[in-house]
C-alpha positions as CSV (number, residue, x, y, z in Angstrom):
1,X,119.6,175.2,145.1
2,X,117.7,176.3,142.4
3,X,115.2,174.0,141.8
4,X,113.6,174.4,144.9
5,X,113.6,178.0,144.2
6,X,111.8,178.2,141.4
7,X,109.5,175.5,142.5
8,X,108.9,177.8,145.3
9,X,108.2,180.8,143.4
10,X,105.4,178.1,140.7
11,X,104.1,177.5,144.3
12,X,103.5,181.8,145.6
13,X,102.5,182.9,141.8
14,X,99.9,180.1,142.4
15,X,98.9,181.4,145.5
16,X,99.4,185.2,145.3
17,X,96.7,184.8,141.8
18,X,94.0,182.4,143.9
19,X,94.3,185.8,146.0
20,X,94.1,188.5,143.2
21,X,90.6,186.4,141.5
22,X,89.3,186.6,145.1
23,X,89.6,190.3,145.5
24,X,88.2,191.3,141.9
25,X,85.2,188.8,143.2
26,X,84.7,190.6,146.2
27,X,85.3,194.2,145.4
28,X,83.4,193.8,142.4
29,X,80.1,192.2,143.9
30,X,78.6,195.9,144.9
31,X,79.7,196.7,140.8
32,X,81.8,199.5,142.2
33,X,85.1,199.9,142.8
34,X,86.7,202.2,145.0
35,X,89.9,204.0,144.4
36,X,91.5,202.0,147.3
37,X,90.2,198.8,145.9
38,X,92.0,199.6,142.5
39,X,95.3,200.6,143.8
40,X,95.1,197.0,145.8
41,X,94.6,195.4,142.9
42,X,97.1,197.4,140.4
43,X,99.4,196.3,143.9
44,X,98.5,192.4,143.5
45,X,99.1,192.2,140.3
46,X,102.8,194.4,140.2
47,X,104.5,191.8,142.5
48,X,103.0,189.0,140.6
49,X,104.5,190.2,137.7
50,X,107.8,191.1,139.2
51,X,107.9,187.3,140.7
52,X,107.3,186.2,137.0
53,X,110.4,187.6,135.6
54,X,112.6,186.8,138.1
55,X,111.3,183.0,138.1
56,X,111.3,183.4,133.6
57,X,115.0,184.3,134.7
58,X,115.6,181.8,137.1
59,X,114.3,179.4,134.7
60,X,117.0,180.0,132.5
61,X,119.7,179.9,134.7
62,X,118.7,177.1,135.5
63,X,118.9,175.1,132.1
64,X,122.4,176.5,131.3
65,X,123.0,174.4,134.7
66,X,121.4,171.7,134.8
67,X,122.7,170.6,131.5
68,X,123.9,167.0,130.9
69,X,127.6,167.5,131.9
70,X,126.3,168.0,134.7
71,X,126.0,163.8,135.2
72,X,125.2,161.8,138.0
73,X,128.9,159.2,137.7
74,X,131.3,161.3,139.8
75,X,135.0,160.7,140.3
76,X,136.0,161.8,143.8
77,X,139.4,160.6,145.1
78,X,139.5,157.0,144.6
79,X,135.2,157.3,144.9
80,X,132.9,156.7,141.8
81,X,129.8,157.7,143.2
82,X,126.8,156.7,141.2
83,X,124.0,159.4,141.6
84,X,120.2,158.9,141.5
85,X,117.5,161.2,143.2
86,X,114.1,159.2,142.9
87,X,111.1,161.9,142.3
88,X,108.3,160.4,143.8
89,X,105.0,161.2,142.6
90,X,101.0,159.8,142.1
91,X,98.4,158.5,145.1
92,X,100.7,156.6,146.8
93,X,103.9,158.1,147.5
94,X,103.9,158.9,150.5
95,X,107.1,159.5,152.8
96,X,108.1,157.0,154.9
97,X,107.3,154.4,152.4
98,X,109.6,156.2,149.3
99,X,112.1,156.2,152.4
100,X,111.7,152.1,152.3
101,X,112.2,152.3,148.9
102,X,115.7,153.9,148.9
103,X,116.8,152.2,151.4
104,X,116.2,148.9,150.2
105,X,117.9,150.7,146.5
106,X,120.6,151.6,148.8
107,X,121.5,148.6,150.8
108,X,121.8,145.8,147.3
109,X,124.0,148.4,145.3
110,X,125.9,149.0,147.3
111,X,126.1,144.8,148.8
112,X,128.5,143.9,146.1
113,X,131.3,146.5,147.0
114,X,133.1,146.6,144.1
115,X,136.9,148.6,143.2
116,X,136.8,149.2,139.2
117,X,139.6,150.4,137.5
118,X,140.0,153.4,135.0
119,X,142.6,154.7,133.0
120,X,144.5,153.3,135.6
121,X,143.2,154.4,138.8
122,X,141.2,152.0,140.8
123,X,137.8,154.0,142.1
124,X,135.5,152.1,144.9
125,X,131.9,152.7,143.3
126,X,129.3,153.7,145.7
127,X,125.5,154.1,144.8
128,X,124.0,157.1,146.7
129,X,120.6,157.5,146.2
130,X,118.0,160.7,147.5
131,X,114.4,161.4,147.2
132,X,111.9,163.6,147.0
133,X,107.8,163.4,146.8
134,X,106.1,166.2,144.7
135,X,102.9,167.0,143.3
136,X,101.2,165.7,140.1
137,X,101.7,169.8,139.2
138,X,105.2,169.8,140.5
139,X,106.5,167.2,139.0
140,X,105.2,168.4,135.7
141,X,107.1,171.5,136.2
142,X,110.4,170.1,137.2
143,X,109.7,167.4,134.5
144,X,109.6,171.0,131.7
145,X,113.3,171.8,133.1
146,X,115.0,168.9,134.4
147,X,118.2,168.2,132.1
148,X,120.5,165.4,133.8
149,X,119.3,161.5,134.4
150,X,120.5,162.3,137.7
151,X,117.1,162.9,138.2
152,X,114.4,159.9,138.6
153,X,110.6,160.5,138.3
154,X,108.7,157.4,139.3
155,X,105.3,157.3,139.3
156,X,104.1,155.1,142.4
157,X,100.3,153.7,142.2
158,X,98.6,150.5,144.1
159,X,98.3,149.1,140.5
160,X,98.9,149.9,136.6
161,X,98.1,148.9,133.2
162,X,100.8,146.7,133.0
163,X,100.0,145.0,136.5
164,X,103.6,144.9,137.3
165,X,105.9,147.8,138.2
166,X,108.1,148.8,135.0
167,X,111.0,151.2,134.3
168,X,112.1,152.9,130.7
169,X,114.8,151.5,129.2
170,X,118.7,153.6,130.1
171,X,116.3,156.3,130.7
172,X,114.7,158.8,133.8
173,X,111.3,157.2,133.8
174,X,108.4,154.3,135.4
175,X,105.8,153.5,136.8
176,X,106.5,151.0,140.0
177,X,103.5,149.5,141.6
178,X,102.8,148.9,145.2
179,X,101.3,145.0,145.0
180,X,105.1,144.0,144.2
181,X,106.2,145.0,147.8
182,X,108.7,147.7,146.8
183,X,111.2,148.4,149.6
184,X,111.1,144.7,151.1
185,X,111.1,143.0,146.9
186,X,114.2,143.2,144.8
187,X,111.7,145.1,142.6
188,X,113.1,148.3,142.8
189,X,116.3,147.4,142.5
190,X,115.8,145.1,139.8
191,X,113.8,148.8,137.7
192,X,116.6,151.0,138.7
193,X,119.1,147.9,136.6
194,X,117.1,149.0,133.9
195,X,117.1,153.1,134.2
196,X,121.0,152.5,134.5
197,X,120.6,150.3,131.0
198,X,120.5,147.4,132.0
199,X,118.5,144.1,130.1
200,X,116.5,140.5,131.7
201,X,118.9,138.0,130.9
202,X,118.4,134.6,129.3
203,X,115.5,132.6,130.9
204,X,117.4,130.2,131.4
205,X,120.4,131.0,134.9
206,X,120.6,126.9,135.4
207,X,123.8,125.7,137.0
208,X,124.7,129.7,137.1
209,X,124.2,129.5,140.2
210,X,123.8,133.5,142.4
211,X,121.2,135.2,140.0
212,X,121.8,138.9,139.0
213,X,119.2,141.4,139.6
214,X,118.4,142.0,136.4
215,X,116.6,138.1,136.0
216,X,113.4,138.9,135.4
217,X,110.4,136.9,137.2
218,X,109.4,133.6,135.7
219,X,113.9,132.4,134.9
220,X,114.6,129.3,135.2
221,X,117.1,129.3,138.6
222,X,118.8,126.5,140.8
223,X,116.0,125.2,143.0
224,X,117.7,127.0,146.1
225,X,116.3,130.1,144.4
226,X,113.2,128.3,143.2
227,X,110.0,129.6,145.0
228,X,109.5,125.9,145.9
229,X,113.2,124.3,145.7
230,X,111.2,120.6,145.9
231,X,109.6,120.9,142.9
232,X,111.1,120.7,139.0
233,X,111.9,123.9,137.0
234,X,109.7,125.3,135.2
235,X,107.1,123.9,137.6
236,X,104.2,126.0,139.4
237,X,106.6,127.4,142.3
238,X,109.6,126.7,140.3
239,X,110.9,129.2,139.2
240,X,112.6,132.1,140.3
241,X,111.9,134.2,143.5
242,X,112.7,137.4,143.3
243,X,113.8,137.6,146.9
244,X,117.0,135.9,146.5
245,X,118.1,138.2,143.5
246,X,120.9,140.6,144.4
247,X,123.2,142.9,142.6
248,X,126.4,141.4,141.7
249,X,129.4,142.5,140.8
250,X,128.8,142.6,137.5
251,X,125.3,144.2,137.4
252,X,127.1,147.1,138.8
253,X,130.7,146.9,136.9
254,X,127.7,147.0,133.9
255,X,126.3,150.3,135.2
256,X,130.1,152.0,134.9
257,X,130.7,150.2,131.7
258,X,132.1,152.4,129.1
259,X,130.6,155.8,131.0
260,X,132.5,158.5,129.0
261,X,133.6,161.0,131.4
262,X,134.0,165.2,131.1
263,X,137.4,166.5,132.5
264,X,135.7,166.7,135.1
265,X,135.4,163.6,135.9
266,X,131.5,163.4,135.6
267,X,129.4,160.9,133.4
268,X,126.2,160.7,132.7
269,X,124.2,156.7,133.1
270,X,121.4,156.8,131.4
271,X,119.2,159.7,129.4
272,X,116.9,162.2,130.7
273,X,113.2,162.1,128.7
274,X,111.4,162.9,132.1
275,X,108.2,161.4,130.8
276,X,105.8,162.0,132.9
277,X,102.7,159.2,133.4
278,X,99.1,159.2,134.2
279,X,97.2,157.0,137.3
280,X,96.9,154.0,134.9
281,X,101.2,154.2,133.7
282,X,100.1,155.4,130.3
């Protein structure tokens, strides 16, 4: 809630400053500002100063409340919830499109239906994804005050300098591209896996059955998981069709492994460097 209040107040200040500049120009057009006009300008400046003081106070409060121990892995009864909030921005950050991405993430990461044992207690692992869409300016401000890896800053564009979607390993930022068919191609769940700290497995997965979500494009797999099951491995069409990879139990256990919970049953998953990219992913 505090984060939303901060963004709202920042918008109010920007609007008021624009209004102030407009009135200053209007009143000065005749080369003279009378008493009433000057009083109006003074009142507006006073309002702006008051909001800015309150804004600075809330920023300091938020920095304390959002310290890393707020975490994103939460024990609650017999449930362990992995929480990730995706902060989308960029020219392709459209609400409906972002919603499809989040739906795929939640469906795929929860599909294995995994239970883990921590300190002799069994927990059902549940992945919970939320999202918001912000302008580049808003995201830049949010990144400056964010302290938790729960917030993942994802730029959405049609293309970037790498020609593919990417996510920094064990971190909370990435640049995903729409040409990867986000929301229906397993690309977004794969990239989130990197954010959770998982790397690509060996490039030859033949004989190992179902490819996990972290298997990269170009991986050699059993024929039924190839683009074309009729060709030899490594030939054109003879590598992993990414639509056939899945989040496996092993992928889920890798997220939970090594988490350090505090006395309140909360742990961080990943880090929060809060990097913001330009439209080319740089």
